[in-house]
C-alpha positions in Angstrom: 0.1 -0.2 0.1 3.2 2.2 0.7 4.0 2.1 -3.5 0.5 2.4 -4.1 0.6 5.8 -1.7 3.7 7.0 -3.1 2.2 6.8 -6.8 -1.3 8.1 -5.8 0.7 11.0 -4.7 2.9 11.3 -7.8 0.1 11.3 -9.9 -1.7 14.2 -8.0 1.7 16.1 -8.7 2.4 15.1 -12.0 -1.0 15.5 -13.5 -2.0 13.2 -16.4 0.2 12.3 -19.1 -2.1 12.3 -22.2 -3.8 15.4 -22.8 -7.3 14.3 -24.1 -8.0 15.8 -27.1 -11.7 14.8 -28.1 -13.4 11.5 -29.0 -10.6 9.9 -31.3 -7.0 7.9 -30.6 -6.1 10.8 -27.8 -8.9 9.9 -26.0 -8.5 6.1 -25.8 -4.7 6.8 -25.1 -5.8 9.2 -21.8 -7.9 6.0 -21.3 -5.5 3.2 -21.5 -2.5 5.5 -19.8 -4.5 7.7 -17.3 -7.6 6.2 -16.7 -8.1 2.1 -16.7 -5.2 0.3 -17.9 -1.7 1.4 -17.1 -2.7 1.8 -13.5 -3.3 -2.1 -13.1 -0.2 -2.9 -15.3 2.4 -1.1 -13.2 1.2 -3.1 -9.6 1.5 -6.4 -11.6 5.2 -5.5 -13.4 6.3 -4.2 -9.9 5.4 -7.6 -8.5 6.7 -9.8 -11.1 10.3 -7.7 -10.6 9.9 -8.1 -7.0 9.4 -12.1 -7.0 12.1 -12.5 -10.0 14.7 -11.3 -7.2 12.6 -12.8 -4.4 12.2 -16.1 -6.2 9.1 -17.6 -7.4 8.1 -19.7 -3.6 4.5 -21.3 -4.4 1.7 -19.0 -5.8 2.4 -15.6 -6.3 -0.8 -13.5 -5.0 -0.9 -10.8 -8.0 -4.8 -9.9 -7.0 -3.8 -8.8 -3.8 -1.3 -6.8 -4.5 -2.7 -5.3 -7.5 -5.6 -4.5 -5.6 -3.9 -3.1 -2.6 -1.6 -0.9 -4.7 -5.2 0.8 -6.1 -6.3 2.1 -2.8 -4.7 4.8 -2.5 -5.2 6.1 -6.1 -8.8 5.0 -6.1 -9.6 7.2 -3.4 -7.7 10.3 -4.3 -9.7 10.1 -8.0 -12.9 9.1 -6.1 -12.1 12.6 -4.6 -11.0 14.8 -7.7 -13.7 12.8 -10.0 -16.7 13.4 -7.7 -16.8 16.8 -8.5 -17.3 16.3 -12.1 -20.4 13.4 -11.3 -19.2 10.9 -14.1 -20.6 8.0 -13.7 -18.0 6.8 -16.6 -15.2 7.5 -13.8 -16.8 6.9 -11.1 -18.3 3.4 -11.5 -16.9 2.0 -15.2 -13.1 2.6 -13.8 -13.3 0.6 -10.4 -14.9 -2.0 -12.4 -12.3 -2.2 -15.3 -9.7 -1.7 -12.6 -11.1 -4.8 -10.6 -11.6 -7.0 -13.4 -8.2 -6.3 -14.8 -6.8 -6.4 -11.7 -8.2 -10.0 -11.4 -8.0 -11.0 -14.9 -4.7 -10.5 -15.3 -3.5 -12.3 -12.5 -5.6 -15.2 -13.1 -3.9 -15.0 -16.5 -0.2 -15.1 -15.0 -1.2 -18.1 -12.7 -3.0 -20.0 -15.4 0.0 -19.3 -17.6 2.4 -20.8 -14.9 0.4 -23.7 -14.2 -0.2 -24.5 -18.2 1.8 -27.3 -19.8 -0.3 -27.4 -23.5 2.0 -24.6 -25.6 -1.7 -23.7 -26.9 -3.3 -22.4 -23.7 -0.2 -20.8 -23.0 0.2 -18.8 -26.3 -3.6 -18.1 -25.7 -3.1 -16.9 -22.3 -0.3 -14.0 -23.2 -2.7 -13.3 -26.0 -5.7 -12.8 -23.9 -3.1 -10.7 -21.4 -2.4 -8.4 -24.5 -6.3 -8.0 -25.7 -7.5 -7.4 -21.7 -6.0 -4.0 -21.3 -6.7 -2.8 -24.4 -10.5 -4.2 -24.7 -11.2 -2.1 -20.7 -9.2 1.0 -22.8 -11.7 0.4 -25.6 -14.6 0.0 -23.1 -13.7 3.4 -21.2 -13.7 5.3 -24.8 -17.1 3.3 -26.0 -18.6 4.7 -22.9 -17.2 8.1 -23.4 -18.2 8.3 -26.9 -21.8 7.0 -26.0 -20.7 4.2 -28.0 -23.2 2.0 -25.1 -23.9 -1.0 -27.0 -19.8 -1.4 -27.7 -18.8 -0.7 -24.5 -21.3 -3.5 -22.5 -19.9 -5.7 -25.8 -16.2 -4.5 -24.6 -16.8 -4.9 -20.6 -18.4 -8.0 -20.9 -15.0 -9.1 -22.7 -12.4 -7.8 -20.3 -14.5 -9.3 -17.2 -14.2 -12.8 -19.5 -10.8 -13.7 -17.4 -12.6 -12.2 -13.9 -15.8 -14.8 -14.4 -13.2 -18.0 -15.2 -11.3 -16.6 -12.3 -14.3 -16.8 -9.9 -15.5 -20.0 -11.5 -11.9 -21.8 -10.7 -11.5 -20.3 -7.5 -15.3 -21.6 -6.2 -14.4 -25.3 -7.9 -11.5 -25.5 -5.7 -13.0 -24.7 -2.2 
């Protein structure tokens, strides 16, 4: 949570990286880098980097690390976004963050335990597509393409649902 607090303070002081222009590529990049995908990808990469030096002992807990990292960032952003009263930022962003954190963590754990090459390639492709679809869902809702937004939101939540399904089966 300390690293998440440091990240939240840096984001507050530095502001957004991408200037969201209109409804096109700049808005999608803004969603990918500043709003939806990169805030989730960074803690996962930090956790992978920490595990490389620590040694992979047992199953890594990417989900808890990432969600704990996002608590200070989410709190700070909720304070700044509440004045905008924008449901895309206040509701959709936490949904997408959770889906990405759980989904990518599930895919990484699946990749490390997978013995089938085809499933390993599928897992890597899904890890690449997931952040792209999350940013595209943000863009679609912002651009008022609601049907496309719900479709991309559904696609983004598929690994999340699979993670819940397999965790429930193991109990």
